MIMIVEX-185510 format. One line per 10 residues: number of its first residue (from 0); their letters; for each residue x, y, z of C-alpha. Coordinates in steps of 0.05 Angstrom, whole numbers, plus 5000, padded with zeros to 4 digits. Layout:
BEGIN
NUM = a = X,Y,Z; ...
// end
This chain:
BEGIN
0 = meaimnfiqa = 3185,7747,3729; 3132,7801,3718; 3077,7749,3716; 3101,7720,3782; 3102,7789,3814; 3032,7803,3788; 3009,7737,3819; 3042,7753,3886; 3011,7823,3888; 2942,7794,3872
10 = tgfyqiatgd = 2944,7748,3933; 2908,7765,3997; 2972,7754,4037; 3006,7810,3999; 2947,7856,4007; 2944,7843,4082; 3019,7857,4089; 3014,7922,4051; 2944,7943,4067; 2899,7960,4125
20 = vkvvimmiia = 2909,7921,4190; 2834,7929,4205; 2818,7869,4161; 2861,7826,4206; 2823,7851,4267; 2757,7834,4232; 2781,7764,4217; 2800,7754,4290; 2730,7778,4310; 2700,7729,4261
30 = fallylaivk = 2742,7673,4291; 2717,7693,4360; 2644,7690,4338; 2656,7623,4305; 2683,7598,4372; 2622,7624,4409; 2576,7591,4358; 2611,7523,4354; 2641,7514,4424; 2595,7555,4468
40 = kfepllllpi = 2533,7543,4424; 2510,7616,4426; 2453,7618,4375; 2494,7575,4328; 2442,7569,4273; 2451,7642,4255; 2514,7664,4291; 2556,7612,4253; 2536,7635,4183; 2540,7708,4205
50 = afgmlitnlp = 2611,7698,4230; 2631,7661,4167; 2600,7716,4124; 2640,7767,4165; 2703,7727,4152; 2697,7720,4077; 2675,7792,4065; 2739,7816,4099; 2786,7771,4060; 2827,7819,4016
60 = gaemfhealf = 2820,7807,3942; 2760,7760,3947; 2713,7816,3924; 2650,7778,3945; 2613,7839,3972; 2614,7911,3947; 2585,7964,3992; 2581,8013,3934; 2523,7974,3904; 2481,7990,3966
70 = egghvhwemf = 2509,8058,3985; 2460,8107,4015; 2412,8052,4035; 2389,8040,3963; 2402,7984,3913; 2439,8015,3854; 2411,7969,3802; 2446,8006,3745; 2513,7984,3773; 2495,7910,3769
80 = gdgsitigll = 2500,7909,3694; 2546,7966,3674; 2611,7927,3683; 2641,7977,3732; 2640,7925,3787; 2648,7849,3782; 2586,7825,3819; 2604,7779,3877; 2565,7721,3907; 2547,7759,3970
90 = dvlylgvklg = 2523,7819,3929; 2469,7774,3900; 2452,7740,3966; 2447,7807,4002; 2389,7827,3956; 2345,7779,3996; 2360,7820,4059; 2355,7888,4026; 2288,7871,3994; 2261,7842,4059
100 = iypclifmgv = 2253,7771,4032; 2294,7730,4081; 2266,7757,4147; 2195,7747,4123; 2208,7676,4101; 2240,7660,4168; 2178,7688,4202; 2138,7639,4161; 2180,7582,4189; 2173,7610,4260
110 = gagtdfgpli = 2098,7613,4252; 2095,7541,4228; 2129,7519,4291; 2092,7564,4341; 2033,7545,4384; 1991,7606,4400; 1946,7564,4445; 1973,7591,4511; 1961,7662,4488; 1890,7646,4464
120 = anpktlllga = 1875,7610,4530; 1899,7669,4572; 1891,7733,4530; 1915,7776,4589; 1986,7754,4573; 1981,7794,4509; 1990,7855,4552; 2054,7826,4582; 2082,7815,4512; 2065,7888,4495
130 = aaqvgifmtf = 2096,7914,4559; 2162,7879,4545; 2168,7921,4481; 2182,7982,4526; 2255,7963,4519; 2251,7981,4445; 2226,8052,4458; 2269,8065,4519; 2330,8045,4479; 2307,8090,4422
140 = vgcrlfgfte = 2308,8149,4470; 2376,8129,4496; 2405,8123,4426; 2380,8193,4409; 2418,8219,4469; 2480,8182,4444; 2476,8221,4379; 2445,8168,4333; 2395,8191,4281; 2322,8173,4288
150 = rqassigiig = 2328,8117,4236; 2391,8089,4269; 2359,8094,4338; 2298,8056,4313; 2342,8000,4286; 2382,7994,4350; 2321,7998,4394; 2289,7939,4359; 2343,7895,4389; 2300,7900,4452
160 = gadgptaifv = 2247,7858,4418; 2296,7799,4422; 2275,7779,4352; 2333,7773,4302; 2293,7772,4237; 2254,7833,4258; 2318,7870,4276; 2348,7853,4209; 2283,7872,4172; 2280,7941,4205
170 = tsrlapellg = 2354,7955,4200; 2358,7937,4126; 2303,7988,4114; 2324,8044,4161; 2398,8039,4175; 2432,7988,4130; 2501,8015,4149; 2490,7987,4219; 2464,7919,4197; 2527,7879,4215
180 = piavaaysym = 2536,7906,4287; 2461,7903,4301; 2454,7831,4277; 2514,7809,4318; 2487,7845,4380; 2416,7818,4371; 2436,7745,4365; 2491,7749,4417; 2445,7777,4469; 2389,7729,4451
190 = alvpviqppi = 2438,7673,4468; 2452,7708,4535; 2379,7714,4556; 2390,7661,4611; 2446,7705,4638; 2415,7774,4630; 2344,7762,4653; 2348,7724,4720; 2382,7779,4761; 2330,7830,4737
200 = mralttkaer = 2273,7782,4750; 2296,7768,4821; 2310,7842,4836; 2239,7863,4816; 2200,7808,4851; 2192,7783,4922; 2201,7709,4940; 2126,7705,4954; 2111,7731,4883; 2158,7681,4852
210 = eivmrplrev = 2124,7625,4890; 2055,7640,4860; 2026,7577,4829; 1982,7586,4768; 1927,7536,4751; 1930,7497,4686; 1906,7533,4622; 1841,7514,4589; 1842,7472,4527; 1838,7514,4463
220 = skrekilfpi = 1794,7489,4407; 1818,7476,4336; 1770,7529,4310; 1801,7582,4355; 1871,7564,4332; 1851,7568,4259; 1814,7635,4266; 1870,7667,4307; 1922,7676,4252; 1870,7702,4203
230 = vvtvfvallv = 1841,7753,4252; 1910,7776,4275; 1934,7785,4203; 1875,7828,4184; 1876,7870,4248; 1951,7883,4250; 1958,7896,4176; 1902,7948,4180; 1929,7979,4244; 2003,7981,4224
240 = psagpliacl = 2010,7967,4149; 2086,7971,4154; 2085,7908,4197; 2042,7872,4146; 2096,7831,4111; 2124,7803,4177; 2056,7789,4209; 2027,7759,4145; 2085,7710,4138; 2084,7692,4212
250 = mlgnlfkesg = 2009,7678,4211; 2011,7642,4144; 2062,7594,4173; 2018,7584,4234; 1957,7572,4191; 1996,7518,4154; 2005,7485,4222; 1936,7493,4252; 1894,7480,4190; 1919,7408,4187
260 = vverlnktaq = 1907,7405,4111; 1976,7424,4084; 2023,7382,4124; 2075,7382,4068; 2076,7458,4067; 2080,7460,4142; 2140,7413,4144; 2174,7451,4088; 2165,7518,4122; 2192,7491,4188
270 = nelmnivtif = 2250,7452,4159; 2276,7458,4087; 2255,7530,4074; 2275,7554,4143; 2343,7522,4138; 2359,7547,4068; 2338,7619,4084; 2376,7618,4150; 2440,7602,4113; 2430,7657,4061
280 = lgisvgatat = 2408,7708,4114; 2466,7694,4161; 2521,7696,4108; 2494,7759,4074; 2483,7796,4139; 2554,7778,4161; 2579,7805,4095; 2558,7875,4115; 2606,7874,4174; 2665,7902,4136
290 = astflaweti = 2724,7933,4172; 2704,8004,4153; 2634,7999,4183; 2643,7950,4241; 2706,7978,4273; 2676,8043,4297; 2653,8073,4363; 2582,8064,4340; 2591,7989,4346; 2610,7994,4419
300 = kimcmgvvaf = 2551,8039,4432; 2505,7990,4397; 2530,7932,4440; 2519,7973,4503; 2449,7995,4483; 2432,7923,4466; 2440,7904,4539; 2397,7964,4559; 2343,7942,4510; 2340,7872,4539
310 = gfgtaggvll = 2341,7898,4610; 2283,7946,4600; 2243,7895,4561; 2250,7844,4617; 2233,7896,4670; 2172,7921,4631; 2139,7853,4629; 2153,7837,4702; 2129,7905,4728; 2064,7902,4688
320 = aklmnlflke = 2050,7833,4716; 2059,7861,4786; 2012,7919,4769; 1959,7872,4741; 1961,7831,4805; 1935,7892,4842; 1869,7885,4804; 1865,7811,4788; 1827,7763,4832; 1868,7704,4806
330 = kinpligsag = 1941,7726,4812; 1993,7713,4759; 2065,7698,4772; 2105,7761,4753; 2162,7717,4728; 2123,7702,4664; 2125,7776,4646; 2198,7771,4630; 2181,7722,4574; 2148,7780,4536
340 = vsavpmaarv = 2214,7790,4499; 2205,7746,4438; 2265,7700,4447; 2221,7638,4435; 2223,7592,4474; 2286,7610,4512; 2254,7667,4552; 2196,7622,4572; 2245,7569,4597; 2280,7622,4640
350 = sqvegqkanp = 2213,7638,4673; 2203,7563,4686; 2272,7555,4716; 2266,7615,4762; 2196,7595,4783; 2218,7525,4802; 2276,7553,4842; 2226,7591,4885; 2174,7535,4887; 2188,7464,4862
360 = anfllmhamg = 2113,7456,4850; 2114,7513,4800; 2103,7497,4727; 2105,7563,4689; 2129,7541,4620; 2061,7540,4585; 2038,7603,4621; 2102,7638,4600; 2093,7617,4528; 2032,7664,4525
370 = pnvagvigsa = 2072,7728,4533; 2130,7697,4496; 2091,7687,4431; 2055,7753,4444; 2124,7785,4443; 2135,7760,4372; 2072,7796,4350; 2089,7856,4393; 2159,7865,4365; 2132,7861,4294
380 = iaagvlmalf = 2081,7915,4310; 2134,7958,4343; 2177,7950,4282; 2119,7972,4238; 2107,8033,4281; 2180,8054,4277; 2183,8043,4201; 2118,8083,4193; 2146,8141,4234; 2216,8144,4206
390 = g = 2217,8102,4143
// end
């Protein structure tokens, strides 16, 4: 009879019945995120594993993730072998996040699938990608007013870059206790770019501005495309060394693509490696969303500031495009400025859709890809700046 009682008390059902109801709330949130990923298709490639990681880390008795191993923002290596804690699967997988491995490898896959041609053909759009990063720094200021520390405000602000791996990279370094809420906010709002951006774009532009037709881009040579990732890596790594790992992996992946001599590596970076790392990253990030850290007022504040970050990022790109038109002989359509947030290629598609609504003859997709890919570089640089200042 004693053995039966021990078994019953060891079950998760018993622990839920006699324990904290917060784990049930977290499981319901995980189910809701799974619904959004599977049914609504909100960034399913990462939101689905994040939601599942959130589910299994909150299952009582499973003991897959132990926050004590990473308490204070550091990896307590001595606890991995002293027998005080039975190391769980997610403890091991989370090391890839904590050590900055997974975000960098995902950037390599992103680079392998990115064409920087539109940016090279129209370098002015680099400024639009930079302007869209204003959302990061405006949100940083707002978070400080909300009472967050400088390191936490930096991590929340990076949501405005609309780049999930960058947000995870920065947060794992500066504010690991907020990793779960920030990851959920970043990927949820990235999926909502087609909802968040259009009202802001229309409010900041006139119909005449939205109707501006841009002439086709020039053809970019193979030599330019090969030199670009090399030059950018050297320049950015020297300017902001903290951004070196992200930029280096992004540009290495792009060099795989543009060089044309390592097709196997290019395909692996885009497909097998990217898929494997995405699974590990999503599950381990979701594992940090435990009831004790996720169910707090800070999470609500983070979700609110995430919308602010996207809004200011969108507005920054559009307004700079309008300002540039005061001095440019050949006008640019301000709608492409909104693509400066690095939700590739979703933000560029939003610019295309809004442009065609105003003028059916408008084809802005390739033009918008310039600031869109510039935003990827810009968000990595902004991340490096914040880590250099507060890391």
